[in-house]
Backbone of each chain as nested JSON, in Angstrom:
{
  "chains": [
    {"id": "A", "residues": [
      {"number": 1, "name": "UNK", "atoms": {"N": [192.29, 235.721, 271.911], "CA": [191.945, 236.936, 271.215], "C": [193.201, 237.561, 270.661]}},
      {"number": 2, "name": "UNK", "atoms": {"N": [193.148, 237.979, 269.414], "CA": [194.311, 238.558, 268.753], "C": [194.148, 240.057, 268.645]}},
      {"number": 3, "name": "UNK", "atoms": {"N": [193.602, 240.482, 267.511], "CA": [193.515, 241.943, 267.335], "C": [192.092, 242.505, 267.491]}},
      {"number": 4, "name": "UNK", "atoms": {"N": [191.086, 241.612, 267.637], "CA": [189.699, 242.089, 267.765], "C": [189.535, 242.708, 269.183]}},
      {"number": 5, "name": "UNK", "atoms": {"N": [188.874, 243.838, 269.265], "CA": [188.685, 244.459, 270.569], "C": [187.226, 244.862, 270.795]}},
      {"number": 6, "name": "UNK", "atoms": {"N": [186.366, 244.513, 269.927], "CA": [184.971, 244.869, 270.116], "C": [184.081, 244.364, 269.02]}},
      {"number": 7, "name": "UNK", "atoms": {"N": [182.822, 244.69, 269.105], "CA": [181.857, 244.29, 268.062], "C": [181.091, 245.485, 267.595]}},
      {"number": 8, "name": "UNK", "atoms": {"N": [180.808, 245.526, 266.316], "CA": [179.885, 246.502, 265.763], "C": [178.617, 245.734, 265.402]}},
      {"number": 9, "name": "UNK", "atoms": {"N": [177.562, 245.905, 266.241], "CA": [176.328, 245.185, 265.974], "C": [175.675, 245.662, 264.704]}},
      {"number": 10, "name": "UNK", "atoms": {"N": [175.061, 244.772, 263.972], "CA": [174.423, 245.105, 262.712], "C": [172.877, 244.941, 262.83]}},
      {"number": 11, "name": "UNK", "atoms": {"N": [172.491, 243.758, 263.245], "CA": [171.031, 243.554, 263.34], "C": [170.736, 242.465, 264.383]}},
      {"number": 12, "name": "UNK", "atoms": {"N": [169.611, 242.597, 265.008], "CA": [169.164, 241.573, 265.994], "C": [167.853, 241.027, 265.502]}},
      {"number": 13, "name": "UNK", "atoms": {"N": [167.751, 239.702, 265.433], "CA": [166.566, 239.048, 264.895], "C": [165.943, 238.133, 265.938]}},
      {"number": 14, "name": "UNK", "atoms": {"N": [164.646, 238.271, 266.144], "CA": [163.937, 237.38, 267.083], "C": [163.272, 236.294, 266.288]}},
      {"number": 15, "name": "UNK", "atoms": {"N": [163.509, 235.055, 266.726], "CA": [163.17, 233.882, 265.903], "C": [162.218, 232.952, 266.656]}},
      {"number": 16, "name": "UNK", "atoms": {"N": [161.275, 232.397, 265.936], "CA": [160.532, 231.267, 266.435], "C": [161.133, 230.042, 265.744]}},
      {"number": 17, "name": "UNK", "atoms": {"N": [162.032, 229.363, 266.463], "CA": [162.784, 228.306, 265.802], "C": [161.957, 227.11, 265.37]}},
      {"number": 18, "name": "UNK", "atoms": {"N": [160.952, 226.836, 266.124], "CA": [160.082, 225.671, 265.846], "C": [159.36, 225.889, 264.505]}},
      {"number": 19, "name": "UNK", "atoms": {"N": [158.792, 227.076, 264.37], "CA": [158.058, 227.424, 263.128], "C": [159.066, 227.854, 262.02]}},
      {"number": 20, "name": "UNK", "atoms": {"N": [160.308, 228.168, 262.407], "CA": [161.257, 228.603, 261.422], "C": [160.905, 229.974, 260.878]}},
      {"number": 21, "name": "UNK", "atoms": {"N": [160.331, 230.804, 261.705], "CA": [159.917, 232.164, 261.213], "C": [160.599, 233.235, 262.023]}},
      {"number": 22, "name": "UNK", "atoms": {"N": [160.66, 234.399, 261.382], "CA": [161.209, 235.586, 262.024], "C": [160.081, 236.364, 262.668]}},
      {"number": 23, "name": "UNK", "atoms": {"N": [160.201, 236.644, 263.953], "CA": [159.144, 237.385, 264.657], "C": [159.379, 238.876, 264.604]}},
      {"number": 24, "name": "UNK", "atoms": {"N": [160.677, 239.248, 264.619], "CA": [161.001, 240.666, 264.692], "C": [162.425, 240.903, 264.206]}},
      {"number": 25, "name": "UNK", "atoms": {"N": [162.6, 242.007, 263.523], "CA": [163.987, 242.372, 263.129], "C": [164.231, 243.779, 263.656]}},
      {"number": 26, "name": "UNK", "atoms": {"N": [165.244, 243.858, 264.514], "CA": [165.535, 245.134, 265.125], "C": [166.954, 245.613, 264.808]}},
      {"number": 27, "name": "UNK", "atoms": {"N": [167.109, 246.913, 264.792], "CA": [168.419, 247.443, 264.829], "C": [168.943, 247.349, 266.251]}},
      {"number": 28, "name": "UNK", "atoms": {"N": [170.197, 247.052, 266.426], "CA": [170.727, 246.979, 267.81], "C": [170.512, 248.262, 268.532]}},
      {"number": 29, "name": "UNK", "atoms": {"N": [170.298, 248.189, 269.835], "CA": [169.951, 249.388, 270.614], "C": [171.026, 250.465, 270.53]}},
      {"number": 30, "name": "UNK", "atoms": {"N": [170.564, 251.659, 270.282], "CA": [171.529, 252.799, 270.152], "C": [172.04, 253.242, 271.533]}},
      {"number": 31, "name": "UNK", "atoms": {"N": [171.222, 252.984, 272.557], "CA": [171.617, 253.526, 273.852], "C": [172.556, 252.592, 274.586]}},
      {"number": 32, "name": "UNK", "atoms": {"N": [172.922, 251.551, 274.002], "CA": [173.956, 250.679, 274.639], "C": [175.292, 251.05, 274.054]}},
      {"number": 33, "name": "UNK", "atoms": {"N": [176.158, 251.588, 274.84], "CA": [177.461, 252.057, 274.353], "C": [178.408, 250.889, 274.246]}},
      {"number": 34, "name": "UNK", "atoms": {"N": [178.284, 250.209, 273.146], "CA": [179.145, 249.012, 272.955], "C": [180.612, 249.38, 272.846]}},
      {"number": 35, "name": "UNK", "atoms": {"N": [181.42, 248.601, 273.508], "CA": [182.845, 248.958, 273.534], "C": [183.237, 249.467, 274.906]}},
      {"number": 36, "name": "UNK", "atoms": {"N": [182.214, 249.97, 275.64], "CA": [182.529, 250.387, 277.013], "C": [182.661, 249.207, 277.934]}},
      {"number": 37, "name": "UNK", "atoms": {"N": [182.069, 248.114, 277.525], "CA": [182.133, 246.914, 278.336], "C": [183.233, 246.012, 277.853]}},
      {"number": 38, "name": "UNK", "atoms": {"N": [184.266, 245.803, 278.65], "CA": [185.353, 244.933, 278.168], "C": [184.871, 243.498, 278.147]}},
      {"number": 39, "name": "UNK", "atoms": {"N": [184.789, 242.913, 276.957], "CA": [184.284, 241.575, 276.753], "C": [185.313, 240.763, 276.017]}},
      {"number": 40, "name": "UNK", "atoms": {"N": [185.776, 239.669, 276.589], "CA": [186.713, 238.811, 275.811], "C": [185.942, 238.095, 274.707]}},
      {"number": 41, "name": "UNK", "atoms": {"N": [186.576, 237.969, 273.596], "CA": [186.017, 237.171, 272.455], "C": [186.736, 235.854, 272.408]}},
      {"number": 42, "name": "UNK", "atoms": {"N": [185.982, 234.78, 272.501], "CA": [186.626, 233.469, 272.487], "C": [186.446, 232.87, 271.123]}}
    ]},
    {"id": "B", "residues": [
      {"number": 1, "name": "UNK", "atoms": {"N": [187.545, 227.33, 260.953], "CA": [187.472, 227.203, 262.412], "C": [188.908, 227.108, 262.904]}},
      {"number": 2, "name": "UNK", "atoms": {"N": [189.164, 227.896, 263.951], "CA": [190.505, 227.895, 264.485], "C": [190.488, 227.572, 266.005]}},
      {"number": 3, "name": "UNK", "atoms": {"N": [191.663, 227.431, 266.584], "CA": [191.77, 227.181, 267.997], "C": [191.179, 225.863, 268.446]}},
      {"number": 4, "name": "UNK", "atoms": {"N": [190.71, 225.827, 269.684], "CA": [190.201, 224.592, 270.242], "C": [189.005, 224.031, 269.437]}},
      {"number": 5, "name": "UNK", "atoms": {"N": [188.171, 224.948, 268.934], "CA": [186.991, 224.512, 268.2], "C": [187.357, 223.832, 266.834]}},
      {"number": 6, "name": "UNK", "atoms": {"N": [188.578, 224.012, 266.39], "CA": [188.998, 223.326, 265.146], "C": [189.117, 221.821, 265.387]}},
      {"number": 7, "name": "UNK", "atoms": {"N": [189.309, 221.456, 266.681], "CA": [189.517, 220.037, 266.975], "C": [188.375, 219.432, 267.836]}},
      {"number": 8, "name": "UNK", "atoms": {"N": [187.761, 220.243, 268.606], "CA": [186.723, 219.744, 269.522], "C": [185.488, 220.63, 269.332]}},
      {"number": 9, "name": "UNK", "atoms": {"N": [184.388, 220.002, 268.914], "CA": [183.185, 220.801, 268.63], "C": [182.449, 221.16, 269.914]}},
      {"number": 10, "name": "UNK", "atoms": {"N": [182.476, 220.3, 270.899], "CA": [181.813, 220.543, 272.162], "C": [182.767, 220.357, 273.349]}},
      {"number": 11, "name": "UNK", "atoms": {"N": [183.542, 221.354, 273.659], "CA": [184.553, 221.173, 274.719], "C": [183.999, 220.771, 276.045]}},
      {"number": 12, "name": "UNK", "atoms": {"N": [182.814, 221.251, 276.383], "CA": [182.234, 220.904, 277.671], "C": [181.875, 219.366, 277.752]}},
      {"number": 13, "name": "UNK", "atoms": {"N": [181.245, 218.926, 276.713], "CA": [180.923, 217.502, 276.72], "C": [182.208, 216.637, 276.606]}},
      {"number": 14, "name": "UNK", "atoms": {"N": [183.161, 217.096, 275.846], "CA": [184.443, 216.382, 275.759], "C": [185.105, 216.303, 277.135]}},
      {"number": 15, "name": "UNK", "atoms": {"N": [185.058, 217.422, 277.866], "CA": [185.607, 217.419, 279.211], "C": [184.906, 216.39, 280.094]}},
      {"number": 16, "name": "UNK", "atoms": {"N": [183.597, 216.348, 280.012], "CA": [182.867, 215.351, 280.799], "C": [183.216, 213.967, 280.411]}},
      {"number": 17, "name": "UNK", "atoms": {"N": [183.446, 213.713, 279.089], "CA": [183.822, 212.378, 278.658], "C": [185.178, 212.006, 279.199]}},
      {"number": 18, "name": "UNK", "atoms": {"N": [186.1, 212.969, 279.203], "CA": [187.455, 212.647, 279.7], "C": [187.422, 212.38, 281.183]}},
      {"number": 19, "name": "UNK", "atoms": {"N": [186.691, 213.228, 281.927], "CA": [186.57, 212.999, 283.378], "C": [185.906, 211.648, 283.657]}},
      {"number": 20, "name": "UNK", "atoms": {"N": [184.898, 211.333, 282.888], "CA": [184.236, 210.058, 282.999], "C": [185.161, 208.912, 282.759]}},
      {"number": 21, "name": "UNK", "atoms": {"N": [186.021, 209.089, 281.74], "CA": [186.965, 208.01, 281.419], "C": [187.937, 207.822, 282.593]}},
      {"number": 22, "name": "UNK", "atoms": {"N": [188.421, 208.891, 283.181], "CA": [189.268, 208.788, 284.334], "C": [188.537, 208.067, 285.507]}},
      {"number": 23, "name": "UNK", "atoms": {"N": [187.287, 208.421, 285.711], "CA": [186.547, 207.754, 286.771], "C": [186.351, 206.271, 286.506]}},
      {"number": 24, "name": "UNK", "atoms": {"N": [186.215, 205.946, 285.216], "CA": [186.03, 204.582, 284.806], "C": [187.312, 203.715, 285.125]}},
      {"number": 25, "name": "UNK", "atoms": {"N": [188.468, 204.356, 285.085], "CA": [189.689, 203.655, 285.431], "C": [189.682, 203.268, 286.917]}},
      {"number": 26, "name": "UNK", "atoms": {"N": [189.088, 204.151, 287.743], "CA": [189.048, 203.911, 289.154], "C": [187.919, 202.948, 289.524]}},
      {"number": 27, "name": "UNK", "atoms": {"N": [186.762, 203.104, 288.816], "CA": [185.597, 202.317, 289.121], "C": [185.085, 201.69, 287.855]}},
      {"number": 28, "name": "UNK", "atoms": {"N": [185.636, 200.546, 287.429], "CA": [185.232, 199.93, 286.161], "C": [183.739, 199.525, 286.116]}},
      {"number": 29, "name": "UNK", "atoms": {"N": [183.112, 199.365, 287.297], "CA": [181.708, 198.993, 287.32], "C": [180.82, 200.135, 286.754]}},
      {"number": 30, "name": "UNK", "atoms": {"N": [181.408, 201.286, 286.668], "CA": [180.6, 202.471, 286.22], "C": [180.54, 202.513, 284.713]}},
      {"number": 31, "name": "UNK", "atoms": {"N": [180.903, 201.406, 284.017], "CA": [180.913, 201.404, 282.54], "C": [179.53, 201.723, 281.946]}},
      {"number": 32, "name": "UNK", "atoms": {"N": [178.519, 201.094, 282.506], "CA": [177.16, 201.35, 281.955], "C": [176.801, 202.772, 282.128]}},
      {"number": 33, "name": "UNK", "atoms": {"N": [177.085, 203.349, 283.296], "CA": [176.746, 204.797, 283.547], "C": [177.55, 205.64, 282.576]}},
      {"number": 34, "name": "UNK", "atoms": {"N": [178.775, 205.311, 282.348], "CA": [179.629, 206.106, 281.461], "C": [179.099, 206.093, 280.042]}},
      {"number": 35, "name": "UNK", "atoms": {"N": [178.712, 204.918, 279.565], "CA": [178.148, 204.797, 278.209], "C": [176.854, 205.593, 278.127]}},
      {"number": 36, "name": "UNK", "atoms": {"N": [176.029, 205.52, 279.171], "CA": [174.779, 206.291, 279.193], "C": [175.031, 207.758, 279.101]}},
      {"number": 37, "name": "UNK", "atoms": {"N": [176.102, 208.187, 279.857], "CA": [176.416, 209.631, 279.836], "C": [176.912, 210.058, 278.432]}},
      {"number": 38, "name": "UNK", "atoms": {"N": [177.7, 209.211, 277.785], "CA": [178.178, 209.538, 276.451], "C": [176.968, 209.665, 275.469]}},
      {"number": 39, "name": "UNK", "atoms": {"N": [176.053, 208.74, 275.595], "CA": [174.851, 208.818, 274.708], "C": [174.048, 210.11, 274.971]}},
      {"number": 40, "name": "UNK", "atoms": {"N": [173.958, 210.437, 276.263], "CA": [173.162, 211.648, 276.629], "C": [173.837, 212.862, 276.084]}},
      {"number": 41, "name": "UNK", "atoms": {"N": [175.172, 212.963, 276.245], "CA": [175.885, 214.1, 275.74], "C": [175.782, 214.23, 274.228]}},
      {"number": 42, "name": "UNK", "atoms": {"N": [175.944, 213.114, 273.57], "CA": [175.827, 213.12, 272.084], "C": [174.461, 213.58, 271.644]}},
      {"number": 43, "name": "UNK", "atoms": {"N": [173.418, 213.061, 272.297], "CA": [172.051, 213.437, 271.942], "C": [171.832, 214.971, 272.189]}},
      {"number": 44, "name": "UNK", "atoms": {"N": [172.295, 215.414, 273.34], "CA": [172.159, 216.851, 273.674], "C": [172.862, 217.715, 272.669]}},
      {"number": 45, "name": "UNK", "atoms": {"N": [174.039, 217.265, 272.255], "CA": [174.809, 218.059, 271.277], "C": [174.038, 218.16, 269.966]}},
      {"number": 46, "name": "UNK", "atoms": {"N": [173.516, 217.033, 269.514], "CA": [172.724, 217.066, 268.302], "C": [171.507, 218.0, 268.37]}},
      {"number": 47, "name": "UNK", "atoms": {"N": [170.77, 217.811, 269.508], "CA": [169.562, 218.652, 269.678], "C": [169.907, 220.162, 269.735]}},
      {"number": 48, "name": "UNK", "atoms": {"N": [170.955, 220.491, 270.506], "CA": [171.396, 221.885, 270.572], "C": [171.755, 222.418, 269.202]}},
      {"number": 49, "name": "UNK", "atoms": {"N": [172.555, 221.666, 268.473], "CA": [173.022, 222.119, 267.172], "C": [171.848, 222.312, 266.243]}},
      {"number": 50, "name": "UNK", "atoms": {"N": [170.927, 221.369, 266.213], "CA": [169.767, 221.521, 265.346], "C": [168.947, 222.745, 265.662]}},
      {"number": 51, "name": "UNK", "atoms": {"N": [168.721, 223.003, 266.925], "CA": [167.953, 224.172, 267.297], "C": [168.675, 225.46, 266.913]}},
      {"number": 52, "name": "UNK", "atoms": {"N": [169.916, 225.538, 267.243], "CA": [170.691, 226.794, 266.973], "C": [170.845, 227.041, 265.46]}},
      {"number": 53, "name": "UNK", "atoms": {"N": [171.057, 225.954, 264.696], "CA": [171.178, 226.133, 263.277], "C": [169.871, 226.512, 262.612]}},
      {"number": 54, "name": "UNK", "atoms": {"N": [168.732, 225.967, 263.166], "CA": [167.444, 226.349, 262.646], "C": [167.18, 227.819, 262.908]}},
      {"number": 55, "name": "UNK", "atoms": {"N": [167.53, 228.327, 264.078], "CA": [167.353, 229.71, 264.38], "C": [168.248, 230.597, 263.469]}},
      {"number": 56, "name": "UNK", "atoms": {"N": [169.497, 230.168, 263.272], "CA": [170.378, 230.91, 262.382], "C": [169.863, 230.964, 260.984]}},
      {"number": 57, "name": "UNK", "atoms": {"N": [169.425, 229.834, 260.465], "CA": [168.959, 229.767, 259.047], "C": [167.708, 230.69, 258.895]}},
      {"number": 58, "name": "UNK", "atoms": {"N": [166.799, 230.613, 259.829], "CA": [165.591, 231.425, 259.75], "C": [165.969, 232.923, 259.672]}},
      {"number": 59, "name": "UNK", "atoms": {"N": [166.988, 233.321, 260.488], "CA": [167.354, 234.74, 260.514], "C": [168.182, 235.083, 259.276]}},
      {"number": 60, "name": "UNK", "atoms": {"N": [169.09, 234.242, 258.892], "CA": [170.04, 234.585, 257.8], "C": [169.367, 234.804, 256.482]}},
      {"number": 61, "name": "UNK", "atoms": {"N": [168.322, 234.08, 256.23], "CA": [167.711, 234.14, 254.901], "C": [166.43, 235.035, 254.877]}},
      {"number": 62, "name": "UNK", "atoms": {"N": [166.234, 235.78, 255.926], "CA": [165.128, 236.763, 255.922], "C": [165.569, 237.93, 255.059]}},
      {"number": 63, "name": "UNK", "atoms": {"N": [164.648, 238.47, 254.257], "CA": [165.015, 239.553, 253.323], "C": [165.519, 240.789, 254.052]}},
      {"number": 64, "name": "UNK", "atoms": {"N": [164.836, 241.12, 255.188], "CA": [165.258, 242.333, 255.925], "C": [166.671, 242.213, 256.479]}},
      {"number": 65, "name": "UNK", "atoms": {"N": [166.959, 240.98, 256.935], "CA": [168.319, 240.746, 257.488], "C": [169.348, 240.817, 256.352]}},
      {"number": 66, "name": "UNK", "atoms": {"N": [168.963, 240.244, 255.223], "CA": [169.89, 240.267, 254.057], "C": [170.17, 241.715, 253.678]}},
      {"number": 67, "name": "UNK", "atoms": {"N": [169.129, 242.547, 253.694], "CA": [169.28, 243.95, 253.335], "C": [170.216, 244.649, 254.333]}},
      {"number": 68, "name": "UNK", "atoms": {"N": [170.007, 244.406, 255.611], "CA": [170.857, 245.027, 256.611], "C": [172.312, 244.596, 256.469]}},
      {"number": 69, "name": "UNK", "atoms": {"N": [172.523, 243.332, 256.158], "CA": [173.87, 242.837, 256.01], "C": [174.545, 243.432, 254.754]}},
      {"number": 70, "name": "UNK", "atoms": {"N": [173.712, 243.577, 253.686], "CA": [174.263, 244.198, 252.456], "C": [174.675, 245.647, 252.725]}},
      {"number": 71, "name": "UNK", "atoms": {"N": [173.836, 246.345, 253.523], "CA": [174.124, 247.76, 253.815], "C": [175.391, 247.859, 254.68]}},
      {"number": 72, "name": "UNK", "atoms": {"N": [175.646, 246.819, 255.468], "CA": [176.841, 246.869, 256.347], "C": [178.103, 246.658, 255.547]}},
      {"number": 73, "name": "UNK", "atoms": {"N": [177.963, 246.13, 254.365], "CA": [179.155, 245.914, 253.522], "C": [179.779, 244.569, 253.749]}},
      {"number": 74, "name": "UNK", "atoms": {"N": [180.79, 244.257, 252.908], "CA": [181.423, 242.949, 253.035], "C": [182.28, 242.867, 254.266]}},
      {"number": 75, "name": "UNK", "atoms": {"N": [182.53, 241.61, 254.693], "CA": [183.412, 241.387, 255.831], "C": [182.932, 240.214, 256.642]}},
      {"number": 76, "name": "UNK", "atoms": {"N": [183.784, 239.747, 257.542], "CA": [183.413, 238.614, 258.359], "C": [182.416, 239.006, 259.43]}},
      {"number": 77, "name": "UNK", "atoms": {"N": [181.545, 238.045, 259.78], "CA": [180.51, 238.311, 260.771], "C": [180.782, 237.407, 261.998]}},
      {"number": 78, "name": "UNK", "atoms": {"N": [180.391, 237.901, 263.14], "CA": [180.268, 237.061, 264.295], "C": [178.789, 236.987, 264.644]}},
      {"number": 79, "name": "UNK", "atoms": {"N": [178.254, 235.787, 264.744], "CA": [176.818, 235.617, 264.984], "C": [176.597, 234.915, 266.274]}},
      {"number": 80, "name": "UNK", "atoms": {"N": [175.774, 235.516, 267.134], "CA": [175.41, 234.923, 268.426], "C": [173.95, 234.468, 268.338]}},
      {"number": 81, "name": "UNK", "atoms": {"N": [173.701, 233.258, 268.828], "CA": [172.33, 232.758, 268.904], "C": [172.074, 232.446, 270.383]}},
      {"number": 82, "name": "UNK", "atoms": {"N": [171.173, 233.208, 270.992], "CA": [170.917, 233.001, 272.42], "C": [169.406, 232.943, 272.647]}},
      {"number": 83, "name": "UNK", "atoms": {"N": [169.006, 232.363, 273.772], "CA": [167.612, 232.252, 274.097], "C": [166.95, 233.639, 274.246]}},
      {"number": 84, "name": "UNK", "atoms": {"N": [165.698, 233.711, 273.89], "CA": [164.95, 234.942, 274.011], "C": [164.993, 235.471, 275.446]}},
      {"number": 85, "name": "UNK", "atoms": {"N": [165.015, 234.564, 276.389], "CA": [164.856, 234.935, 277.826], "C": [166.212, 235.391, 278.45]}},
      {"number": 86, "name": "UNK", "atoms": {"N": [167.294, 235.115, 277.752], "CA": [168.562, 235.438, 278.394], "C": [168.852, 236.929, 278.308]}},
      {"number": 87, "name": "UNK", "atoms": {"N": [169.435, 237.446, 279.377], "CA": [169.88, 238.839, 279.387], "C": [171.383, 238.823, 279.474]}},
      {"number": 88, "name": "UNK", "atoms": {"N": [172.037, 239.276, 278.459], "CA": [173.492, 239.297, 278.381], "C": [173.956, 240.728, 278.164]}},
      {"number": 89, "name": "UNK", "atoms": {"N": [174.308, 241.408, 279.226], "CA": [174.672, 242.819, 279.088], "C": [175.908, 243.065, 278.231]}},
      {"number": 90, "name": "UNK", "atoms": {"N": [176.701, 242.042, 278.016], "CA": [177.907, 242.227, 277.242], "C": [177.593, 242.055, 275.712]}},
      {"number": 91, "name": "UNK", "atoms": {"N": [176.359, 241.827, 275.35], "CA": [175.96, 241.78, 273.965], "C": [174.908, 242.838, 273.68]}},
      {"number": 92, "name": "UNK", "atoms": {"N": [175.003, 243.562, 272.611], "CA": [173.985, 244.577, 272.318], "C": [172.762, 243.988, 271.715]}},
      {"number": 93, "name": "UNK", "atoms": {"N": [171.959, 243.351, 272.548], "CA": [170.787, 242.637, 272.038], "C": [169.516, 243.474, 272.186]}},
      {"number": 94, "name": "UNK", "atoms": {"N": [169.44, 244.266, 273.248], "CA": [168.274, 245.042, 273.471], "C": [168.564, 246.136, 274.496]}},
      {"number": 95, "name": "UNK", "atoms": {"N": [167.773, 247.207, 274.525], "CA": [168.106, 248.289, 275.483], "C": [168.137, 247.753, 276.901]}},
      {"number": 96, "name": "UNK", "atoms": {"N": [169.056, 248.213, 277.685], "CA": [169.165, 247.815, 279.085], "C": [168.063, 248.5, 279.889]}},
      {"number": 97, "name": "UNK", "atoms": {"N": [167.238, 247.689, 280.587], "CA": [166.172, 248.278, 281.374], "C": [166.737, 248.603, 282.794]}},
      {"number": 98, "name": "UNK", "atoms": {"N": [165.977, 249.468, 283.47], "CA": [166.371, 249.827, 284.834], "C": [166.386, 248.595, 285.707]}},
      {"number": 99, "name": "UNK", "atoms": {"N": [167.481, 248.395, 286.407], "CA": [167.603, 247.235, 287.286], "C": [167.763, 245.898, 286.591]}},
      {"number": 100, "name": "UNK", "atoms": {"N": [168.089, 246.005, 285.298], "CA": [168.172, 244.757, 284.482], "C": [169.57, 244.652, 283.834]}},
      {"number": 101, "name": "UNK", "atoms": {"N": [170.57, 245.24, 284.549], "CA": [171.874, 245.292, 283.921], "C": [172.687, 244.062, 284.146]}},
      {"number": 102, "name": "UNK", "atoms": {"N": [172.223, 243.137, 284.95], "CA": [173.007, 241.915, 285.251], "C": [172.832, 240.862, 284.2]}},
      {"number": 103, "name": "UNK", "atoms": {"N": [173.724, 239.881, 284.296], "CA": [173.638, 238.754, 283.377], "C": [172.61, 237.787, 283.956]}},
      {"number": 104, "name": "UNK", "atoms": {"N": [171.723, 237.295, 283.077], "CA": [170.705, 236.367, 283.578], "C": [170.445, 235.285, 282.536]}},
      {"number": 105, "name": "UNK", "atoms": {"N": [170.679, 234.043, 282.893], "CA": [170.457, 232.911, 282.049], "C": [169.574, 231.931, 282.739]}},
      {"number": 106, "name": "UNK", "atoms": {"N": [168.244, 232.115, 282.713], "CA": [167.383, 231.196, 283.469], "C": [167.544, 229.768, 283.046]}},
      {"number": 107, "name": "UNK", "atoms": {"N": [167.473, 228.866, 284.013], "CA": [167.686, 227.447, 283.706], "C": [166.583, 226.925, 282.857]}},
      {"number": 108, "name": "UNK", "atoms": {"N": [165.374, 227.423, 283.105], "CA": [164.222, 226.994, 282.271], "C": [163.846, 228.117, 281.374]}},
      {"number": 109, "name": "UNK", "atoms": {"N": [163.771, 227.852, 280.079], "CA": [163.396, 228.855, 279.13], "C": [162.779, 228.156, 277.961]}},
      {"number": 110, "name": "UNK", "atoms": {"N": [162.051, 228.941, 277.179], "CA": [161.347, 228.428, 276.014], "C": [162.375, 228.196, 274.882]}},
      {"number": 111, "name": "UNK", "atoms": {"N": [162.669, 226.944, 274.558], "CA": [163.652, 226.656, 273.576], "C": [163.185, 226.931, 272.146]}},
      {"number": 112, "name": "UNK", "atoms": {"N": [161.996, 227.525, 272.038], "CA": [161.454, 227.802, 270.748], "C": [161.865, 229.207, 270.247]}},
      {"number": 113, "name": "UNK", "atoms": {"N": [162.075, 230.115, 271.221], "CA": [162.327, 231.474, 270.919], "C": [163.776, 231.866, 271.127]}},
      {"number": 114, "name": "UNK", "atoms": {"N": [164.363, 232.402, 270.043], "CA": [165.81, 232.772, 270.136], "C": [165.979, 234.248, 269.654]}},
      {"number": 115, "name": "UNK", "atoms": {"N": [167.119, 234.805, 270.052], "CA": [167.593, 236.095, 269.504], "C": [168.853, 235.77, 268.758]}},
      {"number": 116, "name": "UNK", "atoms": {"N": [168.974, 236.319, 267.57], "CA": [170.166, 236.128, 266.732], "C": [170.778, 237.508, 266.527]}},
      {"number": 117, "name": "UNK", "atoms": {"N": [172.032, 237.696, 266.945], "CA": [172.71, 238.952, 266.725], "C": [173.815, 238.795, 265.707]}},
      {"number": 118, "name": "UNK", "atoms": {"N": [173.691, 239.616, 264.642], "CA": [174.742, 239.627, 263.628], "C": [175.607, 240.812, 263.932]}},
      {"number": 119, "name": "UNK", "atoms": {"N": [176.914, 240.572, 264.088], "CA": [177.827, 241.677, 264.39], "C": [179.132, 241.501, 263.633]}},
      {"number": 120, "name": "UNK", "atoms": {"N": [179.879, 242.605, 263.626], "CA": [181.131, 242.557, 262.896], "C": [182.219, 242.874, 263.937]}},
      {"number": 121, "name": "UNK", "atoms": {"N": [183.304, 242.054, 263.911], "CA": [184.389, 242.298, 264.864], "C": [185.083, 243.615, 264.53]}},
      {"number": 122, "name": "UNK", "atoms": {"N": [185.389, 244.367, 265.578], "CA": [186.133, 245.593, 265.415], "C": [187.616, 245.302, 265.643]}},
      {"number": 123, "name": "UNK", "atoms": {"N": [188.463, 245.435, 264.648], "CA": [189.811, 245.055, 264.781], "C": [190.752, 246.166, 264.259]}},
      {"number": 124, "name": "UNK", "atoms": {"N": [191.971, 246.067, 264.611], "CA": [192.988, 246.985, 264.142], "C": [193.417, 246.636, 262.686]}},
      {"number": 125, "name": "UNK", "atoms": {"N": [193.198, 245.388, 262.306], "CA": [193.605, 245.006, 260.954], "C": [192.604, 245.507, 259.958]}},
      {"number": 126, "name": "UNK", "atoms": {"N": [193.05, 245.895, 258.787], "CA": [192.154, 246.45, 257.723], "C": [191.185, 245.369, 257.235]}},
      {"number": 127, "name": "UNK", "atoms": {"N": [191.672, 244.187, 256.998], "CA": [190.79, 243.107, 256.572], "C": [191.111, 241.852, 257.422]}},
      {"number": 128, "name": "UNK", "atoms": {"N": [190.454, 241.787, 258.581], "CA": [190.755, 240.694, 259.519], "C": [190.452, 239.327, 258.931]}},
      {"number": 129, "name": "UNK", "atoms": {"N": [191.281, 238.402, 259.206], "CA": [191.129, 237.019, 258.743], "C": [191.428, 236.088, 259.952]}},
      {"number": 130, "name": "UNK", "atoms": {"N": [190.631, 235.088, 260.088], "CA": [190.873, 234.008, 261.047], "C": [191.445, 234.458, 262.345]}},
      {"number": 131, "name": "UNK", "atoms": {"N": [192.702, 234.269, 262.563], "CA": [193.363, 234.507, 263.824], "C": [193.303, 235.992, 264.231]}},
      {"number": 132, "name": "UNK", "atoms": {"N": [193.101, 236.894, 263.325], "CA": [192.955, 238.272, 263.682], "C": [191.746, 238.495, 264.526]}},
      {"number": 133, "name": "UNK", "atoms": {"N": [190.746, 237.656, 264.299], "CA": [189.443, 237.807, 265.022], "C": [189.529, 237.001, 266.326]}},
      {"number": 134, "name": "UNK", "atoms": {"N": [189.912, 235.773, 266.265], "CA": [189.953, 234.939, 267.484], "C": [191.277, 234.217, 267.479]}}
    ]}
  ]
}
């Protein structure tokens, strides 16, 4: 990891891979305080 | 692609192949087993890649996703493709439920349903490139 220190989520998509279809498109949850959890990016 | 993944697409399978090769030096009779393991790893890698790429393609070319990405503006993306059943608290995939804050990756899951997260790396660089991200 170099200079990245977190992620800004944009969109979460639920997929049926076999049918190749999108089941649901969600905005990432607002109540999850991203950045509070130290996560290494590999 | 940078780092280890620039040279090795599947580090875990490569590690198994190297360990197997070492074992083969000690026990040459294991050649058939080693070859079978190589074939199994190669097949698994193909199957995994096909499934994950299919999930990514289905998500990427959906109009609603395209609109959300356009609104987010230009820049590099980090995309995670994980099973629908996996709970990964370090990724903002869904609201955390009471008592559901732990990491959970069940061994058996429906390989048909996936969650695809499009995210942007947060960096100190104004326009991150390659090594600035990873």
